[in-house]
N, C-alpha and C positions, 0 to 999 in steps of 0.2 A: 907853162904847161900845168894843168890841173889834173890831179889823180883822185878818183873816188876811192875812199878806203873803208867804206861801210855805211850802212844805213842803220840809224838808231831807231828802235821802235818807240814811238811816242803815241799817245792816245789817238791822235789823228793820223799818224804815220806820214806826216808831211815834212819832217825835217831831214835834210840830208847833210852829211858832213863831207867836206872836200879838203884835201891837203894841197896847198900850192907848192911850187918848186922850192920855195924858201922854207918849207916846213911848217908854215903858219896854217892853222886850221880855220877855214871859213865855214860858217853855217849858212846854208842856202835853204830858204823855205820854198817849198813847192806851193804855189798859190793859184787860185782860179784865174781865168783870163780876164783882162780888162775889156769891157764892152761899152757900147753906146748907152746913153740914158734910156732910150726906148727898149733896148734889149734887157737892161737891168730891171726896168719897171715890169716887163713881161715875166721875167724870172721871179721877181718879188711877188707878183700877183699869184703865180702858181704855188709858191711857198706859202702864201697867206691862206690859200684854200686848204692846204694840208694842216697848217697850224690851227685853223678854225675847226677842222674835223677832229683833231686831237683834243682841243679844248672841250668840244661837245661830248666826246667819248669819256674824257676824264670827269666832267660834270655828271654824266649819267652814272658812271661807276660810283662816284661819291654819293649820289642819291640812293643807289642800290645799297650801299654800305649803311646809310642812315636808316633804311627800312629793314635791315637785318633783324630777325627776332632776337630777343635777349635770352640769356641763360641765367637762371637763378643760381647764385653761388651758395651752396649748402655746406661746403667744407669749412671748417674753422681754420683760419690762417692766423699765424702769430708773427709779429714783428717786434724788434727792439728799437726803441726810439730814444731821444734825449731824455724823455720823462719816464722811461721804462717800457714794459711790455704793452703792446697795442694789438688790437684786432683789426681786421680789414675794415670793418665799419668805422673804427676810430680814425682811420686815415682820411676819411671824408671830411672830418672836422665840422660836421653838421651841414655841409653843403650838398647840393643835388648831384654833382658830377665829380669824378675823381680821375685824374690822369696819373698813372704810375709809370715812371721811366725806369726800366731795369738797367742800372748802370753797372758795368763790369769793373768792380773794384774788389779784388779778392786774391787769395793765393793762386798763382799760376798765370795771372795777367801781367803782361810786360810792365815793369816799373813798380810792381808790388814790393813793399808796402808804402812806398813814398808817393806813388801816382796811381790814378785810375786809368782805365783804357783811354788811349789818346782821343778816339772818337767820342767817347762818353764825356771826357773832359771838355772837349770842344762844345758839346751840347750844353753842359753845365755852365760854361762861360757865356752862352747866349741867353740864359734865362734872365729876363728882366725882373723887376720887382713883382713878386707873386700877387701883390694886391690887385693888379690888373685882372688876373684870372679869378681871384677871390670875389671881386666885384661882379663877376659874371656867374656866381654861384658854382665855381669850379675850384677844386684843390689840386695842386700839383705836388707829387711826392716822388722822390728818388728812392730806389731800393737796391741794395747790394748784399753780397754774402759777407762783406767785411764786418768786423765787430765795431760797435759804436765808437769806442775810443779812436780807432783808426779813421773812421768817417769824420768825426769831429775835428781831428788834427788836420786832415786834408782840407776840409771845408774852411777852417780858420786860415790856413796858409793861403788858400786860393781866393778867399773873400766871398765864398758861396754862402747864401743864406736860406736856400730852399730846404724844406723838411726832407730828411734823408734817413731811411730806416734800414736796419739790418734784417735780412731774411732769416727766419727761424724755421728749421726743419721743413715741414710740408709747404711753407710759404715760398719755397724756391721756385715753384712754377704755378702761379695762380690760375692759369688756363686749364690745368688738369691734364695737359697733354704730355 
């Protein structure tokens, strides 16, 4: 005899747990039906139409984003880096484009002062050698509210080499919002 003792919410809500009469827990996955190849192919073609619509919509949105007007940055922003105080223009390092990743490494973030935000750390772990971006006239820089000594300590422990700056006063929100 099998008794249902609850449904665990999973992202897909497809897992059910059942307890057998021996007390052992069996996990049963609710799966779609098994169909013939022609039925599967028809379902796949319907899904492919939706996937192509989504791809076209995402491409159109990306094109709209690239055509967005630019906003002149008139405010003076200051950052602290390994070589001392830097302006926003200095972060470009003479290149045409700048990507600033706002990493949450500061008091109040889980793990402070030994760790940055888990998601931000995952992003930092994925950064390959920045020479690939630099070769495309682009600079990548991370920015956090943490002081430089804390940033340098965590970078050294984690093996991260990307430029990472401390936000100073008004630099906390470069968008102005």
